[in-house]
C-alpha positions as CSV (number, residue, x, y, z in Angstrom):
1,Q,0.0,0.0,0.0
2,V,1.5,3.3,-1.1
3,Q,0.9,6.3,1.0
4,L,1.9,9.9,0.4
5,V,2.0,12.2,3.4
6,E,2.4,16.0,2.9
7,S,3.4,18.6,5.4
8,G,4.5,22.2,5.4
9,G,1.5,24.2,4.3
10,G,0.2,27.2,6.2
11,L,-0.6,30.9,6.1
12,V,2.0,33.3,4.8
13,E,2.0,36.9,3.6
14,A,2.6,37.8,0.0
15,G,6.3,37.7,-0.8
16,G,7.0,35.1,1.8
17,S,8.2,31.5,1.5
18,L,7.0,28.0,2.4
19,R,8.5,24.6,2.0
20,L,6.3,21.6,1.4
21,S,7.4,18.0,1.9
22,C,5.9,14.7,0.7
23,A,7.1,11.4,2.0
24,A,6.1,8.3,0.1
25,S,5.9,5.0,1.9
26,G,5.2,1.4,0.7
27,S,6.5,-0.5,-2.2
28,F,6.5,1.0,-5.7
29,S,8.4,1.0,-8.9
30,S,11.4,3.3,-9.3
31,F,10.2,4.1,-12.8
32,N,7.8,6.9,-11.9
33,T,7.0,10.5,-11.9
34,M,6.5,12.4,-8.6
35,G,5.6,16.0,-7.9
36,W,3.1,18.6,-6.9
37,Y,-0.3,19.7,-8.1
38,R,-2.6,22.3,-6.7
39,Q,-6.3,23.1,-6.7
40,A,-7.7,26.5,-5.9
41,P,-11.4,27.0,-5.0
42,E,-13.7,26.6,-8.0
43,K,-10.7,25.8,-10.3
44,Q,-9.4,22.6,-11.8
45,R,-6.4,20.8,-10.3
46,E,-3.2,21.9,-12.1
47,K,0.4,20.8,-12.2
48,V,2.9,22.9,-10.3
49,A,6.2,21.0,-10.5
50,V,7.0,17.4,-11.3
51,F,10.0,15.2,-11.7
52,T,9.7,13.3,-14.9
53,T,10.9,9.7,-15.5
54,D,14.4,10.9,-16.6
55,G,14.8,13.0,-13.5
56,S,14.2,16.4,-15.2
57,R,12.0,19.0,-13.6
58,N,8.9,20.3,-15.2
59,Y,7.3,23.5,-13.9
60,A,4.1,25.3,-14.6
61,D,4.8,28.7,-16.2
62,S,3.2,30.5,-13.3
63,V,5.7,29.3,-10.8
64,K,8.9,29.3,-12.8
65,G,11.7,31.2,-11.1
66,R,9.8,31.2,-7.8
67,F,9.3,27.5,-6.9
68,T,11.9,24.8,-6.8
69,I,11.2,21.0,-6.6
70,S,13.8,18.8,-5.1
71,R,14.0,15.3,-3.8
72,D,15.7,12.9,-1.4
73,N,15.7,9.6,-3.1
74,A,17.0,7.7,-0.1
75,K,13.9,8.8,1.8
76,N,11.4,8.7,-1.1
77,T,10.7,12.4,-0.3
78,V,10.0,15.3,-2.6
79,F,10.1,18.9,-1.6
80,L,8.6,22.1,-3.0
81,Q,10.3,25.3,-2.0
82,M,8.0,28.2,-2.7
83,N,9.4,31.7,-2.7
84,S,7.9,35.1,-3.6
85,L,4.5,33.7,-2.9
86,K,1.5,35.5,-4.3
87,P,-2.2,35.4,-3.3
88,D,-2.9,33.5,-6.6
89,D,-0.8,30.7,-5.2
90,T,-3.5,30.1,-2.6
91,A,-4.7,26.5,-3.0
92,V,-4.6,23.0,-1.6
93,Y,-1.4,21.4,-2.7
94,Y,-1.3,17.7,-3.5
95,C,1.6,15.4,-3.8
96,N,1.3,13.0,-6.7
97,L,3.1,9.8,-7.6
98,V,2.5,7.9,-10.8
99,T,4.1,4.5,-11.2
100,L,4.6,3.4,-14.8
101,R,5.7,-0.2,-14.4
102,P,4.3,-2.8,-14.5
103,L,1.0,-0.9,-14.5
104,I,0.2,2.8,-14.5
105,V,-1.1,3.7,-11.0
106,N,-1.8,7.2,-9.8
107,Y,-1.4,8.0,-6.1
108,W,-2.4,11.2,-4.3
109,G,-1.7,12.7,-0.9
110,Q,-4.4,14.1,1.3
111,G,-3.4,17.7,0.4
112,T,-2.1,20.6,2.4
113,Q,-3.5,24.1,2.4
114,V,-1.4,27.0,1.4
115,T,-2.9,30.5,2.0
116,V,-1.1,33.6,0.8
117,S,-2.5,36.8,2.3
118,T,-2.2,40.3,0.8
């Protein structure tokens, strides 16, 4: 059973920073993608930052230059450093893991709220 546990959300003023963490537990293929999505009220869930299968980083245009995704492979943990936060970044942030072998399986964390005040 794969579980994703997020932490690090909270309330911050515009211009501030937060760091999210996501720890994956259980047994899963090393051939996967892992990263972060977010969903604001009345909006669809959108990609924020993801590690692709070749280890490269893929960012949404709206966060490029402000957010950085990193990982600790030994601990199956991925991080999202968020700087220069804006009110538009307010959303529930979800950790995502997609394993690609032998089957494609999509896992989600429970989500962590990030609120950026003006």
